[in-house]
NUDOTI-79790 format. One record per atom (N, C-alpha, C): z, y, x; atom name; residue in three letters. Coordinates in steps of 0.1 Angstrom, whole numbers. Layout:
<sites>
SITE    pz    py    px atome residu
SITE     Z     Y     X    CA    Ala
...
</sites>
This chain:
<sites>
SITE    pz    py    px atome residu
SITE  1019  -531  1076     N    Met
SITE  1021  -539  1064    CA    Met
SITE  1036  -540  1062     C    Met
SITE  1040  -537  1050     N    Ser
SITE  1054  -538  1047    CA    Ser
SITE  1059  -552  1043     C    Ser
SITE  1071  -555  1045     N    Gln
SITE  1077  -568  1042    CA    Gln
SITE  1081  -569  1028     C    Gln
SITE  1078  -580  1021     N    Arg
SITE  1081  -582  1007    CA    Arg
SITE  1096  -583  1006     C    Arg
SITE  1102  -575   996     N    Leu
SITE  1116  -576   993    CA    Leu
SITE  1119  -588   985     C    Leu
SITE  1128  -596   990     N    Asn
SITE  1132  -608   982    CA    Asn
SITE  1145  -605   975     C    Asn
SITE  1145  -603   962     N    Leu
SITE  1157  -599   954    CA    Leu
SITE  1168  -610   954     C    Leu
SITE  1164  -622   958     N    Asn
SITE  1175  -633   958    CA    Asn
SITE  1183  -633   971     C    Asn
SITE  1178  -625   981     N    Asp
SITE  1185  -625   994    CA    Asp
SITE  1199  -618   991     C    Asp
SITE  1209  -623   997     N    Asn
SITE  1222  -618   997    CA    Asn
SITE  1228  -616   983     C    Asn
SITE  1224  -624   974     N    Val
SITE  1230  -624   961    CA    Val
SITE  1239  -636   959     C    Val
SITE  1251  -634   956     N    Asn
SITE  1260  -645   953    CA    Asn
SITE  1258  -651   940     C    Asn
SITE  1261  -664   939     N    Glu
SITE  1260  -671   926    CA    Glu
SITE  1272  -669   917     C    Glu
SITE  1284  -666   924     N    Ala
SITE  1296  -665   917    CA    Ala
SITE  1305  -655   924     C    Ala
SITE  1316  -650   917     N    Phe
SITE  1326  -642   922    CA    Phe
SITE  1339  -649   922     C    Phe
SITE  1345  -652   934     N    Pro
SITE  1358  -659   935    CA    Pro
SITE  1369  -650   932     C    Pro
SITE  1379  -656   924     N    Phe
SITE  1391  -648   921    CA    Phe
SITE  1403  -658   919     C    Phe
SITE  1415  -653   920     N    Ser
SITE  1427  -661   917    CA    Ser
SITE  1435  -655   907     C    Ser
SITE  1441  -663   898     N    Val
SITE  1450  -657   888    CA    Val
SITE  1461  -668   885     C    Val
SITE  1473  -664   885     N    Gly
SITE  1484  -674   882    CA    Gly
SITE  1485  -685   892     C    Gly
SITE  1480  -683   904     N    Gly
SITE  1481  -693   914    CA    Gly
SITE  1469  -703   914     C    Gly
SITE  1459  -700   906     N    His
SITE  1448  -709   904    CA    His
SITE  1435  -702   909     C    His
SITE  1426  -709   915     N    Asp
SITE  1414  -704   920    CA    Asp
SITE  1403  -707   910     C    Asp
SITE  1395  -696   907     N    Phe
SITE  1384  -697   898    CA    Phe
SITE  1372  -690   904     C    Phe
SITE  1360  -693   899     N    Asp
SITE  1348  -686   902    CA    Asp
SITE  1342  -681   889     C    Asp
SITE  1338  -668   889     N    Leu
SITE  1331  -662   878    CA    Leu
SITE  1316  -664   881     C    Leu
SITE  1310  -674   875     N    Arg
SITE  1296  -677   877    CA    Arg
SITE  1288  -666   870     C    Arg
SITE  1279  -660   878     N    Tyr
SITE  1270  -649   872    CA    Tyr
SITE  1260  -655   863     C    Tyr
SITE  1260  -651   850     N    Pro
SITE  1251  -657   840    CA    Pro
SITE  1237  -652   843     C    Pro
SITE  1228  -660   837     N    Thr
SITE  1214  -657   838    CA    Thr
SITE  1210  -648   826     C    Thr
SITE  1199  -641   826     N    Leu
SITE  1195  -633   815    CA    Leu
SITE  1194  -641   802     C    Leu
SITE  1189  -653   804     N    Glu
SITE  1187  -663   793    CA    Glu
SITE  1201  -666   786     C    Glu
SITE  1211  -666   794     N    Glu
SITE  1225  -669   789    CA    Glu
SITE  1231  -657   782     C    Glu
SITE  1227  -645   787     N    Ile
SITE  1233  -632   782    CA    Ile
SITE  1226  -628   769     C    Ile
SITE  1213  -630   768     N    Glu
SITE  1206  -625   756    CA    Glu
SITE  1212  -629   743     C    Glu
SITE  1217  -641   741     N    Pro
SITE  1223  -645   728    CA    Pro
SITE  1236  -637   725     C    Pro
SITE  1242  -632   735     N    Leu
SITE  1254  -625   733    CA    Leu
SITE  1252  -611   727     C    Leu
SITE  1240  -606   728     N    Gln
SITE  1236  -593   722    CA    Gln
SITE  1237  -594   707     C    Gln
SITE  1233  -605   701     N    Lys
SITE  1235  -607   687    CA    Lys
SITE  1249  -608   683     C    Lys
SITE  1257  -615   690     N    Val
SITE  1272  -616   687    CA    Val
SITE  1278  -602   688     C    Val
SITE  1274  -594   698     N    Ile
SITE  1280  -581   699    CA    Ile
SITE  1275  -572   687     C    Ile
SITE  1263  -573   684     N    Ala
SITE  1258  -566   672    CA    Ala
SITE  1265  -570   659     C    Ala
SITE  1267  -583   658     N    Asp
SITE  1274  -588   646    CA    Asp
SITE  1288  -583   646     C    Asp
SITE  1295  -582   657     N    Arg
SITE  1308  -577   658    CA    Arg
SITE  1309  -562   654     C    Arg
SITE  1299  -555   659     N    Glu
SITE  1299  -540   656    CA    Glu
SITE  1297  -538   642     C    Glu
SITE  1288  -546   635     N    Ala
SITE  1285  -545   621    CA    Ala
SITE  1298  -548   613     C    Ala
SITE  1305  -558   617     N    Ala
SITE  1318  -562   611    CA    Ala
SITE  1328  -551   612     C    Ala
SITE  1328  -545   624     N    Glu
SITE  1338  -534   626    CA    Glu
SITE  1335  -522   616     C    Glu
SITE  1322  -519   615     N    Lys
SITE  1318  -508   605    CA    Lys
SITE  1321  -512   591     C    Lys
SITE  1320  -525   588     N    Ala
SITE  1323  -529   574    CA    Ala
SITE  1337  -532   572     C    Ala
SITE  1345  -532   583     N    Gly
SITE  1360  -534   582    CA    Gly
SITE  1363  -549   578     C    Gly
SITE  1354  -558   582     N    Asp
SITE  1356  -572   579    CA    Asp
SITE  1364  -579   590     C    Asp
SITE  1377  -580   589     N    Ala
SITE  1385  -585   599    CA    Ala
SITE  1382  -599   603     C    Ala
SITE  1379  -608   593     N    Asp
SITE  1375  -622   596    CA    Asp
SITE  1363  -623   605     C    Asp
SITE  1353  -615   602     N    Lys
SITE  1340  -615   610    CA    Lys
SITE  1342  -609   624     C    Lys
SITE  1351  -599   624     N    Ile
SITE  1354  -593   637    CA    Ile
SITE  1361  -604   646     C    Ile
SITE  1370  -611   640     N    Glu
SITE  1377  -621   648    CA    Glu
SITE  1368  -633   652     C    Glu
SITE  1359  -637   643     N    Ala
SITE  1350  -648   646    CA    Ala
SITE  1341  -644   657     C    Ala
SITE  1335  -632   656     N    Ala
SITE  1326  -627   667    CA    Ala
SITE  1333  -625   680     C    Ala
SITE  1345  -620   680     N    Thr
SITE  1352  -618   692    CA    Thr
SITE  1355  -631   699     C    Thr
SITE  1360  -641   691     N    Asn
SITE  1362  -655   696    CA    Asn
SITE  1350  -661   702     C    Asn
SITE  1339  -659   695     N    Gln
SITE  1326  -665   700    CA    Gln
SITE  1322  -658   713     C    Gln
SITE  1324  -645   714     N    Leu
SITE  1320  -638   726    CA    Leu
SITE  1329  -642   737     C    Leu
SITE  1342  -643   735     N    Met
SITE  1351  -646   746    CA    Met
SITE  1349  -661   750     C    Met
SITE  1347  -670   741     N    Asp
SITE  1344  -684   745    CA    Asp
SITE  1332  -685   754     C    Asp
SITE  1322  -677   751     N    Thr
SITE  1309  -677   759    CA    Thr
SITE  1312  -671   773     C    Thr
SITE  1319  -660   773     N    Ile
SITE  1323  -654   786    CA    Ile
SITE  1332  -663   794     C    Ile
SITE  1342  -669   788     N    Tyr
SITE  1350  -678   795    CA    Tyr
SITE  1343  -690   800     C    Tyr
SITE  1331  -694   794     N    Gly
SITE  1323  -705   799    CA    Gly
SITE  1316  -702   812     C    Gly
SITE  1316  -689   816     N    Phe
SITE  1311  -686   829    CA    Phe
SITE  1321  -687   840     C    Phe
SITE  1334  -690   837     N    Ile
SITE  1344  -691   846    CA    Ile
SITE  1347  -706   849     C    Ile
SITE  1345  -709   862     N    Val
SITE  1346  -723   866    CA    Val
SITE  1358  -725   875     C    Val
SITE  1366  -735   873     N    Tyr
SITE  1378  -738   882    CA    Tyr
SITE  1373  -742   895     C    Tyr
SITE  1379  -736   906     N    Ala
SITE  1375  -738   919    CA    Ala
SITE  1385  -745   928     C    Ala
SITE  1396  -749   922     N    Gly
SITE  1407  -755   930    CA    Gly
SITE  1406  -770   930     C    Gly
SITE  1418  -777   933     N    Asn
SITE  1418  -791   935    CA    Asn
SITE  1427  -798   925     C    Asn
SITE  1433  -791   916     N    Glu
SITE  1442  -797   906    CA    Glu
SITE  1435  -806   896     C    Glu
SITE  1441  -817   893     N    Asn
SITE  1435  -826   883    CA    Asn
SITE  1446  -829   873     C    Asn
SITE  1445  -826   861     N    Pro
SITE  1433  -819   855    CA    Pro
SITE  1433  -805   858     C    Pro
SITE  1421  -799   858     N    Ala
SITE  1418  -785   861    CA    Ala
SITE  1424  -776   850     C    Ala
SITE  1431  -766   854     N    Pro
SITE  1436  -756   844    CA    Pro
SITE  1425  -749   836     C    Pro
SITE  1427  -746   824     N    Asn
SITE  1418  -739   816    CA    Asn
SITE  1421  -724   817     C    Asn
SITE  1410  -716   820     N    Ile
SITE  1413  -701   822    CA    Ile
SITE  1420  -695   810     C    Ile
SITE  1417  -699   798     N    Lys
SITE  1424  -693   786    CA    Lys
SITE  1439  -696   787     C    Lys
SITE  1442  -708   790     N    Asp
SITE  1456  -712   791    CA    Asp
SITE  1463  -704   802     C    Asp
SITE  1457  -702   814     N    Val
SITE  1462  -695   825    CA    Val
SITE  1464  -681   821     C    Val
SITE  1455  -674   814     N    Leu
SITE  1456  -660   811    CA    Leu
SITE  1467  -658   800     C    Leu
SITE  1469  -667   792     N    Lys
SITE  1480  -666   781    CA    Lys
SITE  1493  -664   788     C    Lys
SITE  1495  -669   800     N    Lys
SITE  1508  -668   806    CA    Lys
SITE  1509  -656   816     C    Lys
SITE  1499  -647   816     N    Gln
SITE  1500  -636   825    CA    Gln
SITE  1505  -623   818     C    Gln
SITE  1510  -614   825     N    Asn
SITE  1515  -602   819    CA    Asn
SITE  1503  -592   817     C    Asn
SITE  1506  -582   810     N    Thr
SITE  1495  -573   805    CA    Thr
SITE  1488  -566   817     C    Thr
SITE  1495  -563   828     N    Lys
SITE  1489  -557   840    CA    Lys
SITE  1478  -567   846     C    Lys
SITE  1481  -579   846     N    Val
SITE  1472  -589   852    CA    Val
SITE  1460  -590   842     C    Val
SITE  1462  -590   829     N    Ile
SITE  1451  -591   819    CA    Ile
SITE  1443  -579   821     C    Ile
SITE  1449  -567   823     N    Ala
SITE  1441  -555   824    CA    Ala
SITE  1432  -556   837     C    Ala
SITE  1437  -561   848     N    Lys
SITE  1430  -563   860    CA    Lys
SITE  1418  -573   858     C    Lys
SITE  1421  -584   851     N    Phe
SITE  1411  -594   848    CA    Phe
SITE  1400  -588   840     C    Phe
SITE  1403  -580   829     N    Asn
SITE  1393  -574   821    CA    Asn
SITE  1384  -564   829     C    Asn
SITE  1391  -556   838     N    Glu
SITE  1383  -547   846    CA    Glu
SITE  1374  -555   855     C    Glu
SITE  1379  -565   861     N    Met
SITE  1371  -574   870    CA    Met
SITE  1358  -579   863     C    Met
SITE  1361  -584   851     N    Met
SITE  1350  -590   843    CA    Met
SITE  1339  -579   840     C    Met
SITE  1344  -567   836     N    Ile
SITE  1334  -557   833    CA    Ile
SITE  1326  -553   845     C    Ile
SITE  1333  -551   856     N    Asn
SITE  1327  -547   869    CA    Asn
SITE  1317  -557   874     C    Asn
SITE  1321  -570   873     N    Glu
SITE  1312  -580   879    CA    Glu
SITE  1300  -583   869     C    Glu
SITE  1302  -582   856     N    Leu
SITE  1291  -586   847    CA    Leu
SITE  1281  -575   845     C    Leu
SITE  1286  -562   848     N    Lys
SITE  1276  -551   845    CA    Lys
SITE  1265  -550   855     C    Lys
SITE  1267  -557   867     N    Gly
SITE  1257  -557   877    CA    Gly
SITE  1257  -547   887     C    Gly
</sites>
């Protein structure tokens, strides 16, 4: 008789990282949290095809706000730094590494 595979075994709830001297956790979203993003992505793609800069910007901002919502401060500072504010102060190489990390960690 074979043993049942438990898909929850050895699965982390978050991915720890540091940027700008601050510790954060990228909390892995649930399918329920990701599904609404598909509409935002589709809206953004439609706006790109239509060349509607305002809708592109609005969809991009909504998408980024949702994704940044998965990032939780893991340090001891009070008040806790906001990931958006921390990223604004980073150079382009750090931002590129951050974007690559986000893609790799969220794609599964």
